[in-house]
Structure formats: structure tokens, C-alpha cells
C-alpha positions as a printed Julia matrix, in Angstrom:
175×3 Matrix{Float64}:
   6.96   16.52    7.66
   8.51   15.35   11.02
  10.87   12.21    9.58
  10.68   10.9    12.82
   7.07    9.68   13.31
   6.61    8.06    9.41
   7.78    4.42   10.88
   5.44    4.45   13.8
   2.36    6.02   12.04
   2.97    2.65    9.43
   3.45    0.35   11.84
   0.11    1.14   13.27
  -1.1     1.07    9.93
   0.08   -2.37    9.13
  -1.49   -3.5    12.51
  -4.32   -1.84   12.01
  -4.73   -3.81    8.64
  -4.08   -7.07   10.7
  -6.37   -6.4    13.44
  -9.32   -5.26   10.46
  -8.72   -7.77    8.26
 -10.82  -10.66    8.85
 -13.9    -8.36    8.94
 -12.78   -6.46    5.62
 -12.82   -9.7     4.0
 -16.13  -10.68    5.53
 -17.16   -7.42    4.64
 -16.1    -8.25    0.73
 -17.94  -11.76    0.58
 -21.57   -9.9     2.01
 -20.99   -6.92   -0.54
 -20.05   -9.46   -3.44
 -22.65  -11.69   -2.77
 -25.04   -8.59   -2.95
 -24.01   -7.7    -6.12
 -23.45  -10.88   -7.85
 -27.71  -11.63   -7.0
 -28.92   -8.3    -9.07
 -29.46   -7.69  -12.49
 -27.23   -5.28  -14.23
 -24.43   -5.33  -11.62
 -20.99   -7.24  -10.55
 -18.51   -7.15   -7.94
 -15.47   -5.98   -8.18
 -12.17   -7.46   -7.19
 -11.46   -8.86   -4.06
  -8.04   -6.77   -4.74
  -9.68   -3.3    -5.27
 -12.08   -3.65   -2.25
  -9.2    -4.33   -0.68
  -7.44   -0.71   -1.78
 -10.09    1.11   -1.64
 -10.34    0.07    2.7
  -6.6     0.52    2.84
  -6.35    3.75    1.18
  -8.59    5.34    3.3
  -6.99    3.63    6.66
  -3.77    4.97    4.83
  -5.2     8.74    4.59
  -6.48    8.56    8.24
  -3.61    6.65   10.4
  -0.59    7.74    8.36
  -1.29   10.63    6.21
  -3.15   12.56    8.64
  -0.54   11.53   11.59
   3.31   12.52    9.25
   1.77   15.63    7.43
   1.18   18.98    7.13
  -1.85   20.46    6.15
   0.34   21.48    2.84
   1.7    18.18    2.62
   0.44   14.61    1.07
   1.69   11.05    0.67
   1.38    9.04   -2.4
  -1.39    6.72   -2.41
  -0.84    2.88   -0.61
  -0.57    0.66   -3.67
  -3.56    0.93   -6.19
  -4.91    3.51   -3.98
  -8.78    4.0    -3.83
 -10.74    3.8    -7.49
 -13.89    3.67   -6.05
 -15.13    6.46   -8.27
 -13.71    5.05  -11.32
 -10.45    6.62  -11.9
 -12.03   10.49  -11.4
  -8.67   10.29   -8.15
  -7.23    7.67   -6.28
  -8.09    9.4    -2.64
 -10.64    8.76   -0.52
 -10.32   12.15    1.16
  -9.26   15.43   -0.61
  -9.26   13.89   -4.05
  -7.81   17.05   -5.78
  -4.65   16.99   -3.41
  -1.34   16.26   -5.09
   1.54   14.01   -3.25
   4.16   16.45   -1.87
   6.27   13.19   -0.05
   6.66   10.04   -0.5
   7.39    7.08    1.78
  10.55    5.23    1.07
  12.09    2.02    2.53
  15.99    1.73    3.41
  17.94   -1.97    3.89
  18.76   -2.39    7.45
  21.92   -3.93    6.22
  20.54   -5.98    3.06
  17.24   -6.39    1.17
  16.9    -9.75   -0.41
  14.58  -10.0    -2.83
  11.47  -12.87   -2.02
  11.56  -14.02   -5.53
  15.17  -13.86   -6.38
  17.1   -14.12   -3.79
  19.02  -11.12   -4.62
  20.19   -8.32   -3.03
  18.36   -5.17   -4.44
  19.07   -1.69   -4.1
  15.97    0.01   -2.58
  16.46    3.45   -4.03
  15.74    2.15   -7.28
  11.87    0.97   -6.29
   8.76    2.4    -4.68
   7.23    1.03   -2.03
   3.51   -0.14   -2.92
   1.94   -1.84    0.1
   1.9    -5.02    2.39
   1.54   -8.65    0.9
   2.02  -12.21    2.52
   4.24  -15.08    0.64
   3.09  -18.41    0.57
   4.76  -21.29   -1.98
   6.68  -18.49   -4.1
   3.33  -16.53   -5.02
   2.81  -13.06   -3.02
  -0.64  -12.12   -2.01
  -2.77   -9.38    0.11
  -3.8   -11.64    2.86
  -2.36  -12.05    6.59
   0.2   -11.65    7.71
   1.1    -9.03    5.39
   4.96   -9.44    6.46
   6.49   -8.6     3.3
   6.48   -5.43    0.82
   5.87   -4.87   -2.41
   7.94   -2.59   -4.46
   7.44   -1.81   -7.85
  10.33   -0.36  -10.42
  10.7     3.55  -10.54
  10.06    5.62  -13.55
   8.8     2.48  -15.27
   5.59    2.01  -16.86
   6.01   -0.64  -18.98
   7.3    -4.58  -18.33
   8.32   -2.64  -14.81
  10.15   -5.4   -12.2
   8.85   -5.87   -8.76
  10.36   -7.34   -5.47
   8.85   -8.45   -2.6
  11.28   -7.98    0.52
  10.79   -9.14    4.0
   9.71   -6.13    6.25
  12.6    -6.85    8.63
  14.85   -6.19    6.51
  13.74   -2.53    6.13
  13.68    1.06    8.49
  11.18    3.63    6.89
  11.42    7.39    6.11
   9.48    9.89    4.14
  11.15   12.46    2.09
   9.83   15.15   -0.42
   9.14   14.46   -3.92
  11.37   16.07   -6.47
   9.58   18.38   -9.15
């Protein structure tokens, strides 16, 4: 993996999410309205719909750019659940991640939720979010990053860091 590429590829991915967000939201509304109108059907949540879309773009715009054919990245956010937990990837579903995106603090990383300085090495990159009124959501301008505590399966901590406080990198996953 070329360690110089993640920064530009991830910024391009975020730019793509922003430029396509309104058309994706319209597609979700059309999909949800149609699903609700049918007997014995339901619409998945907006967050699930977004993560399916984001994962497909992650694989094409980030992973394919920064990884060699023998490498792959950890899924973006929750990944895609389009095939209901059969896999989290859109392409090459059986591919196991060899690398992860990591975020390093430029100077310090201050959690939006608590105001505390955070050691980002204890957290995994989840995805881009926006904040308003003390809450975070998947919406534009996607100018913050959601992180979850590493190696924690129950009662894990999340932190939200403004995007301008980090720099991007990637590293091999230790097995």
C-alpha cells in the first residue's frame, strides 16, 4: 500500500458523498415510499440505505485506489448489509481486510461530545458525520469523524472529532 494515497483518496470520497448526498436522499425517499406502499414490505432505515451507498463508493474510490490486488480495507462505517449479514462488502464479498484507515491528531483531537483531548490510537475510524445541537447525524456537511473504542464489544465509547484536527494514514492489521 502506498501510504501517500489515503489522504487524497479519502478526501475525494468525502467530496463525492457531499456532492451526491441530495440525490441519494431523494433515492431513499422514492425507495421508502414504494416499499411502504407494498403489502408485506418495509423500508430499511435511512442510515442502512446510506451505509450501503457509502460502502460501495468506499470500495471504488478509496480501497481500489490505495490497495494492491492482495490488499483490502476495513469496511466504511457499518459496511453494506444489503444481503442481510451475508457480508459487509459490496464487491469481493469474501475478501478479508488487510489494512485499516487510521487518523492521527494534527496537534490534538478534541471530542465534540465531552470537550476532552482524545488519544486516537484507542479508537477506530467509523465514518463522517455532522453535528448540530449537541447531536451527530449522517447529513451534510460531514465535517466531523465518528470513532468507536477499539476492542470493545459492549458499552463502547464513541468520540466525534472535527475533520480539521486529523490527518489520514493507513496501516496493516495486526493478526
